[in-house]
C-alpha positions in Angstrom: 128.9 124.2 92.4 126.7 127.1 92.9 123.4 126.6 91.4 121.3 129.5 90.0 117.9 130.2 91.6 115.0 128.8 89.7 113.1 131.2 87.4 109.9 132.3 88.7 106.6 130.8 87.0 105.2 132.7 84.1 101.4 133.4 84.8 99.3 131.9 82.1 96.3 134.0 81.1 92.7 132.7 80.2 90.7 134.7 77.8 89.3 137.7 79.4 91.6 137.4 82.4 93.2 140.6 83.9 96.8 141.1 83.5 99.1 140.7 86.5 100.7 144.1 87.7 103.6 145.2 85.5 106.0 145.1 88.5 105.8 141.3 88.5 107.4 141.0 84.9 110.6 139.0 84.8 113.8 141.1 85.8 117.3 141.4 84.8 118.1 138.2 86.3 115.5 136.2 84.4 115.8 134.6 81.0 113.6 137.1 79.2 113.5 140.6 81.1 110.3 142.2 80.7 108.1 139.1 80.2 105.1 139.4 82.0 102.6 136.6 81.0 101.5 134.1 78.4 98.2 133.1 76.7 94.9 135.2 76.6 93.8 136.6 73.1 94.5 139.2 70.9 91.0 141.0 70.6 90.3 144.5 70.9 89.3 144.6 74.5 92.6 142.8 75.6 94.8 144.8 73.5 93.3 148.0 74.8 93.8 147.0 78.5 97.2 145.8 77.7 98.5 149.1 76.4 96.4 150.9 79.1 98.9 149.3 81.7 102.1 149.6 79.9 102.0 146.2 78.3 102.6 144.9 74.7 102.4 141.6 72.7 105.4 140.2 71.2 106.0 136.6 70.1 107.3 134.4 67.4 105.9 131.5 65.3 105.3 128.5 67.6 105.1 130.5 70.8 101.9 131.2 72.6 101.0 135.1 72.9 103.5 136.5 75.3 103.0 139.9 76.9 105.8 142.3 77.9 106.4 145.3 80.1 110.1 146.1 79.7 112.1 148.1 82.2 113.5 150.5 81.4 111.1 151.5 78.5 112.3 153.3 75.4 110.5 156.3 74.8 110.7 159.4 72.5 109.7 162.7 73.8 108.7 164.7 70.5 110.6 167.9 71.6 113.8 165.7 71.8 113.5 164.3 68.5 116.7 164.7 66.3 116.1 165.6 62.9 119.6 165.0 61.4 120.9 167.4 58.8 120.8 164.8 55.9 117.0 164.0 56.6 116.1 167.7 57.1 117.5 168.4 53.6 115.7 165.3 52.2 112.5 166.4 53.5 113.0 170.0 52.5 113.8 169.0 49.0 111.0 166.7 48.4 108.5 169.1 50.1 109.6 172.0 47.8 109.4 169.9 44.6 106.0 168.8 45.7 107.1 165.1 45.5 106.3 164.2 49.2 103.1 163.7 50.9 102.7 162.4 54.5 99.4 160.4 55.1 97.7 159.0 58.0 95.5 155.7 57.8 95.1 156.0 53.9 96.3 152.3 53.8 96.8 150.8 56.8 96.5 147.3 55.7 99.3 147.7 53.2 101.6 149.4 56.0 101.2 146.6 58.6 101.8 144.0 55.6 104.9 145.7 54.6 106.2 145.7 58.0 105.4 142.3 58.6 107.7 141.4 55.4 110.3 144.0 56.0 113.9 142.3 56.6 115.3 143.0 59.9 119.2 143.1 60.7 120.0 140.0 62.7 116.5 138.4 62.3 115.5 135.6 60.0 111.8 135.9 60.6 109.1 138.3 61.8 107.0 138.8 65.0 104.2 140.4 62.9 102.5 136.9 62.5 99.1 136.8 60.6 97.5 136.5 64.0 99.1 140.0 64.8 97.9 141.4 61.5 94.6 140.3 61.8 94.5 141.5 65.6 95.9 145.2 64.8 93.5 145.3 61.6 90.6 144.9 64.1 92.3 147.5 66.4 92.4 150.0 63.4 88.8 149.5 62.5 88.0 150.1 66.1 89.8 153.5 66.0 92.8 152.7 68.1 95.7 151.5 65.6 96.9 154.0 62.9 99.4 154.3 60.1 101.7 157.0 59.0 102.7 156.8 55.4 105.4 158.4 53.3 104.2 158.8 49.9 106.8 159.8 47.1 106.1 160.5 43.4 102.6 159.0 44.4 103.9 155.9 45.6 103.8 154.3 49.2 107.7 154.5 50.0 107.6 153.7 53.6 105.8 153.9 56.9 104.9 153.0 60.4 102.0 151.7 62.4 101.1 152.7 66.1 98.6 152.7 68.6 96.9 155.5 70.2 95.0 155.6 73.4 94.1 159.2 74.4 97.1 161.3 74.5 99.5 158.3 74.4 101.1 156.9 71.2 102.7 153.7 71.0 105.0 152.8 68.2 104.9 149.3 66.7 107.0 148.8 63.4 108.3 150.5 60.4 109.4 149.7 56.8 111.1 151.4 54.1 111.1 151.0 50.4 113.2 154.1 49.6 116.1 155.6 51.4 115.0 157.5 54.7 111.1 156.8 54.0 110.5 155.2 57.4 112.5 158.0 59.0 110.2 160.4 57.3 107.2 158.7 58.6 108.7 158.9 62.2 109.3 162.6 61.6 105.9 162.8 60.5 104.4 161.4 63.6 106.6 163.5 65.8 105.3 166.5 64.1 101.8 165.4 64.6 102.5 164.7 68.2 104.1 168.2 68.5 101.0 169.7 66.9 98.6 168.0 69.3 100.9 168.2 72.6 101.1 164.4 72.8 103.9 163.9 75.4 105.7 160.7 74.5 106.0 158.2 71.8 106.6 154.7 73.1 109.3 152.8 71.4 109.2 149.9 73.7 112.6 148.4 73.4 116.0 150.0 73.1 117.7 150.3 69.8 120.8 152.4 68.5 118.8 153.5 65.7 116.1 154.9 68.0 118.7 156.4 70.3 120.3 158.2 67.3 116.9 159.9 66.8 116.5 161.3 70.4 114.8 158.4 72.0 115.7 157.5 75.6 115.4 154.6 78.2 112.8 155.6 80.8 112.1 153.7 84.2 108.9 151.6 83.9 107.4 153.3 86.9 108.1 156.6 85.4 106.6 155.6 82.1 103.5 154.3 83.8 103.1 157.2 85.7 103.1 159.5 82.6 100.9 157.1 80.8 98.1 156.8 83.4 96.8 160.5 83.2 97.3 160.9 79.4 94.7 157.9 78.8 91.5 160.0 79.4 92.3 162.8 76.8 90.4 162.6 73.7 92.7 161.2 70.8 93.2 163.7 68.0 91.6 163.3 64.5 93.9 161.3 62.3 94.1 163.9 59.5 97.7 165.1 58.7 98.1 168.7 57.6 101.1 169.5 55.4 101.8 172.6 57.9 102.8 170.0 60.7 106.1 169.4 59.1 106.9 173.1 59.7 107.3 172.3 63.4 110.4 170.4 62.2 111.4 172.7 59.7 111.7 176.3 61.2 112.3 178.0 57.9 109.1 176.4 56.4 108.8 174.0 53.7 105.3 173.4 53.2 102.2 175.5 52.2 99.8 176.7 55.0 
């Protein structure tokens, strides 16, 4: 009987140790394609170094911190965002009635905790563990993690949180308490990216939902090639202006 070749050893990181090159991540024939290393710490310098190299943490209860660099990488180019007709009509109706407000960083902690407790199809738990919440709170206070929030009738209805380094945005997770609220938050992030000429929104892993909204897989080497020159840019101020939505609604639906 033919035996499968042994899986390559997974590097173990000590606190402060540099990440291995992303090209050394496990490949398609390994048990977890894209897995790069384990261990290390979830402090601000380590997270900034990880995202700057195209690496992100993702692990579950009972596991050490696991670091990933998937190939291909799911990305959304803002110009390719698909604002489906039903969502466009919802946006226009809410904006014209004065019932919708998109905010940024108004309540980051509520957003990340809501994402942590949001039910996921096919999942019984969450990867946004208390250690992750604490780490991204610190990243937020350092100015690198942000929330985009959908407020309807004065209530937080949905949102997402992301990481922003220079001209790059890395999406993390979304939640929704009302129909389309998370999609509106994503549309708000896309409009913000268009307003500030941000080239990519990293979505990390491929899903049918993201694909339906215009995201596409990109080879890791191409993703990293676009990532590196975007990092030195000055990150835009996290203030959301209502007119940003007009970039998605050509006929206009918001006041100037």
